[in-house]
C-alpha positions in Angstrom: 90.2 -39.5 81.4 92.0 -41.3 84.2 89.0 -42.4 85.7 87.8 -46.0 85.6 84.9 -45.8 83.7 84.2 -49.7 83.7 80.5 -50.9 84.6 78.7 -54.4 84.9 75.2 -55.9 84.3 75.2 -57.3 87.5 72.2 -54.9 89.2 70.3 -55.2 85.9 70.7 -59.3 85.8 69.8 -59.3 89.6 67.0 -56.5 89.8 65.5 -56.8 86.5 66.3 -60.2 85.0 68.3 -59.2 82.0 69.7 -61.7 80.3 72.0 -60.5 77.2 71.6 -62.3 73.8 74.4 -63.0 71.1 75.1 -60.0 69.3 74.3 -61.8 65.7 70.5 -61.8 67.1 70.8 -58.2 68.9 71.8 -57.0 65.3 69.2 -58.4 63.3 66.4 -57.8 65.8 67.5 -54.0 65.5 68.0 -54.0 61.3 64.6 -55.6 61.4 63.1 -52.8 63.9 64.1 -50.3 62.0 63.4 -51.8 58.5 59.8 -51.7 60.3 60.1 -47.9 61.2 61.1 -47.0 57.8 58.6 -49.0 55.8 56.0 -47.3 58.7 57.2 -43.6 57.3 58.5 -42.9 60.9 61.7 -41.0 59.2 59.3 -39.4 56.4 59.3 -36.0 58.0 62.9 -36.1 59.3 65.3 -33.6 59.1 68.8 -35.0 57.9 71.5 -34.2 60.3 73.9 -31.6 58.9 76.8 -34.3 59.0 74.9 -36.5 56.7 74.4 -33.7 54.2 77.8 -32.6 54.1 78.8 -36.0 54.0 76.8 -36.4 50.7 78.2 -33.1 49.4 82.2 -34.7 49.8 80.6 -37.9 48.1 79.5 -36.3 45.1 82.3 -33.8 45.0 84.6 -37.1 45.0 82.7 -38.7 42.5 83.2 -35.5 40.3 86.9 -35.7 40.9 86.4 -32.3 42.3 88.4 -33.4 45.3 91.6 -34.1 43.4 93.7 -31.3 45.0 93.9 -33.3 48.3 96.0 -36.2 47.0 99.6 -33.9 47.2 98.4 -32.6 50.2 97.7 -36.0 51.6 101.3 -37.0 49.9 103.0 -34.8 51.6 101.3 -35.2 54.9 101.5 -38.5 54.7 97.8 -38.9 56.1 94.4 -39.0 54.4 92.2 -36.0 54.9 89.2 -37.8 54.1 87.7 -40.8 55.0 86.0 -43.1 52.7 87.5 -42.2 49.3 
C-alpha cells in the first residue's frame, strides 16, 4: 500500500489515439451494451455468483423479519452488521 500506484492515459493517447469521453456518455453506452447482452440471452446459462445468492437470501430473511436479533448487537457495537437494510 505504500507504493505510488498512480497511472496516466498518456501512452494510450499517444500510441493508440485514445480519447476519453464524458462519464455520462460512458455509463449510458455501458448500460445499453449490457441490456443488449441480456436481450440476446448472453447470461441465460450463467451461474449466479455465491455472494449474489447469499445477498438474495439475506434480503429475503430481512423481509421476513428474521434478522431482528441483530438489532441489539448493532446497538451494542454502535455499527451496522449488515448493509442495505
